[in-house]
C-alpha positions in Angstrom: 0.0 0.3 -0.4 1.4 3.1 -1.2 0.0 7.2 -1.0 0.7 8.7 -4.0 0.5 12.2 -4.5 -1.1 13.6 -7.8 -0.6 17.4 -8.6 0.5 19.0 -12.1 -1.3 16.2 -14.0 1.0 13.6 -12.8 1.3 10.8 -10.2 4.8 11.7 -8.6 5.8 8.1 -7.6 9.2 9.4 -6.6 7.1 10.9 -3.9 5.2 7.6 -2.8 4.7 7.0 0.8 5.0 3.3 2.0 1.8 2.6 4.1 2.9 -1.5 4.3 4.8 -3.6 1.8 4.9 -7.6 1.2 8.0 -7.5 -0.8 10.2 -4.2 -1.7 10.3 -3.0 -5.1 11.3 0.7 -6.5 9.2 2.4 -9.9 11.3 2.7 -13.0 9.7 6.2 -13.7 9.6 9.3 -11.3 6.0 10.0 -12.4 3.5 9.1 -14.5 0.3 10.8 -16.1 -2.7 11.2 -14.5 -6.0 10.6 -16.1 -7.9 12.0 -13.1 -7.4 15.9 -13.2 -7.6 16.7 -9.6 -4.9 17.2 -7.2 -4.8 15.1 -4.0 -3.0 11.9 -2.4 -4.5 8.6 -3.6 -4.1 5.1 -1.7 -2.6 2.6 -4.2 -2.7 -0.8 -3.7 -0.1 -2.8 -5.5 -0.9 -6.3 -5.4 1.2 -9.7 -6.9 -0.1 -12.3 -8.5 -0.1 -15.5 -7.2 -0.1 -19.1 -7.7 -4.0 -19.3 -6.9 -4.7 -16.5 -9.7 -3.6 -19.2 -12.1 -5.4 -21.9 -10.2 -8.5 -19.9 -10.6 -8.0 -19.2 -14.0 -8.5 -15.6 -13.1 -7.9 -12.8 -16.3 -4.9 -11.1 -16.3 -5.0 -7.6 -14.6 -7.2 -9.2 -11.5 -5.9 -10.9 -8.5 -7.5 -12.9 -5.8 -6.7 -11.2 -2.5 -8.3 -12.6 1.0 -8.4 -9.6 2.9 -7.6 -9.7 6.4 -8.9 -7.1 9.5 -5.8 -5.9 10.0 -5.5 -5.0 6.5 -8.7 -3.6 6.8 -8.2 -1.8 9.4 -4.8 -0.5 7.6 -6.9 0.5 4.6 -9.1 3.0 7.0 -5.9 4.3 8.2 -4.0 5.0 5.0 -7.4 6.4 3.5 -7.6 9.2 6.8 -3.9 9.6 6.2 -4.9 10.5 2.3 -7.2 13.0 3.3 -5.1 14.8 5.8 -2.0 15.1 3.0 -4.5 16.1 0.4 -5.5 18.9 2.7 -2.0 19.8 3.1 -1.4 19.5 -0.7 -4.2 21.7 -1.5 -3.3 24.5 1.7 -6.8 23.4 2.8 -7.4 22.9 7.0 -9.4 20.0 6.2 -10.7 17.9 2.9 -14.1 16.1 2.9 -14.3 15.2 -0.6 -15.6 12.0 -2.0 -12.9 9.8 -3.0 -14.0 8.8 -6.8 -12.4 5.6 -7.4 -12.6 3.9 -4.2 -15.1 2.3 -1.9 -15.8 2.4 2.2 -17.9 -1.0 1.9 -15.6 -3.9 2.4 -17.7 -6.4 0.0 -16.1 -4.5 -2.6 -12.8 -5.6 -2.0 -13.4 -8.8 -2.0 
């Protein structure tokens, strides 16, 4: 799980903040063009395919992720931190905006 700032039309991968990771990795590029036009700090889940994905014959681009209660709590904490960092980035005291591409419902991640 990474928090990645998005501003000036790009995701700034070289400024990513690691929330949790199973295996260390680094991005090969410093930034990537953003499709979403607004500025903010986004929570990104970087998932690695495993044997079960092949066993289930999942299409490429899909992974099976069995979420633990710890991971669920960690996602909530990371989303709260994302809101704080977005408020800092935008220079406002708080940010109560809707996350356009995420859900707060656990079953949407399962």
